[in-house]
C-alpha angles and dihedrals in degrees: 000000000000090000093053090059098042095050092076097048112118117247135197116257131191093211130083112255111251128233127226124323098258113142102195116132091248095049090047094050090047089053092050093046089047093049091048092052091047094050094047091050093047094050094044094050095044092052092048089052091049089046088055093047100259106159097180090095089068088073096048114105139152112274095020112150115248119228121228121218119201117197108210100174140007125203132185111215128188120226 
C-alpha cells in the first residue's frame, strides 16, 4: 500500500528530460544537441555556484525526492 503511493512521487534526475520517441535522424540530432547544451549549462552554473560558495549542491543526488510547495495565500505588506 505504501509503495503504491510512493512510486509516483517525482524525483530529481541528473539527466535532461527526453522528448518524444521519434527515431528520425533529425530528431536524434536535435536530442543530442539539446542534451549537450543542457549538460554544458548544468555544469557551468553548478561550477559557478560552487565558486560563489553555494553549498546546496552538496545535497543534490539522483533519485532525491522533490518537495512540493503549495502557496495558499499571498499578501503585500508595506514597510
